N, C-alpha and C positions, 0 to 999 in steps of 0.2 A: 343569418349568421351561418357560416359554413360549419360542417362538423369538425370537431377538433380531435387530433390524434393523441394517443397516451404519450408519445414522445414529446409533444408540445407541452402538455400539462405537467409532466414530470420535469421538463427542463425549466419551465417557469418557476416551479416549486424549488428546484435546486438552486437556481440563481437568486430567486427571491429570498430564500433563507440565508444563503451565504452572504448576500449584500447586506441584509438586515443585521447580521452578526458582525459585519466588518466595517461598515460606513461609519464616519465620525458621528458623534451624538447630535450635531446640529443639522443633520440630514435625515431624510427618510426615503424609503423605497415605496414607490406608488405603482399600482397596476392598473392598466387599461383605463387610463384617463386621457382626455384629449389635450392637445397642445394647439392653441389658436395662432396660426401662422399669419393669417390676415382676416379681414372681415368676413370672408366666405370660404376660408380655407382652414380646416382643422384636420389634424391627423392623430392617430391613437397608438402610441408606442406600446409594446406588451409590457415593459417595465420602464420605469424612470427613476432617477435619483434627483431629488429636489431639496432645497433648503427647508427646514421646518417653517420658517417664516413666510414661505411662498403659499402655504396652505392657509386659506382665509376662513374656512368654516365648512359645516356639513352640507351646504347647498352648492358648493364650488363644483363647477363642471369641467374647468379647463385651467391650464397653466400657460404663462407666457414663455416663448422661447428662451428668454434670458434667464428664466428660473431653472431650466433643464440642465443639469450637470452631466448626465449620461442618459441616452436613449438606447433601449435594447429592442431588437426585433427577432423573434423566432420564426424561421422561415417554414412554411408548409406548402404543399403542392398548390393550393389555392392562392397563396400569397407571394409566390416566387418573384414575379415581375414587380410587384409593389415594394417588397422588402429588399430586393436586390438593386432596384434601379430607381424607382419613383421616390420612396420615402428618404433614402440617403441624400438624394439631390435636394428634396425640400428641407431636410434638417440642416444640411450644409448652408443652404441659401438663408436659413433662419439663424445661422451662426451658433448652432448647438455644438459645442467643442468636442464631445465625446460620443461615439456610436459603436455599438457592437451589433453584429449580424451573426445570429446562431444557426448553423446548419446541422443536419443529421448525417452521421456517417456510422454505418453498422450498428445503429441504435443508440449511439452516444453523441453528445453535442460537441461540435467544433465551433469555437468562438473566433470570429474575425473581428479584430480590434482596429478601430480607426480614430484618427485625431485630425481635427480641422486644421488645414494650412491657412492661416489668416491672410497670406498674401494672394492666394488664388480662390479662396473661399470654397475649396473642395476638400474632400477627405483623403488623407494618406493612410495606407494600411501600416499599422505599427507592429502587428503580429497576427499569426494564425495559431491558435492553441488548441491542442488535441486532448492530452490526458489531464493537463493542469493549466489553469488560467492564472497567470502571475503577472500583475501589472503594478506600476508605480503611480499612474495618473488615471483618473482623477484622484484616486486615493490608493494607498498600498492595499492590494487585495490578492489573496491566494485562494483559489477555488479548485477542489478536486472534481474533475469532470467525469471521472470513471464510474461514479456511482448511477449515473443516468437519472438522478433525481429520485430514485426509489428509496423509501424509508427503509431502515435496517429490518430485517426479518425478526418477527417475535420468536423468542425461544420456544421450542416445543414444551408443552406441559410435562412436568416430571411425573411419570407413572410409577415410580419406584415406591415401594411401601415406606411410610415414615418410620423412622426408628431410630 
């Protein structure tokens, strides 16, 4: 496994939390599980949204492409070719309708949003989001991208005398 950057970890935390807060109740956010594209072909999105009923139990290792509502990849230096070229082609061929590719720009995430064109079985870009990700499909979602996934700072302890 390649070393992971703080950006990647923080972005996955930011998107994971926001998605968990906003997806409808009958869906769940899954992190780093595989999708079985064919008998000898699996891929592992960084994040996915799947229906709750697609999860079969604690020993499950993979989901079927038809179960994936959204696949998300956070690009790092080691994964550029896979995340920009190979995985989107595989996801489109598997008919996964929604795909987000997340890139870093000045320390903050930029989300490239794609939707599958069923006539061509390829992705069409529906938006590139810098400060705020706001989409209507697959669900209505609004995510502030300016926090960079960092948790809020804890307040400094109050050293003033009690009184």
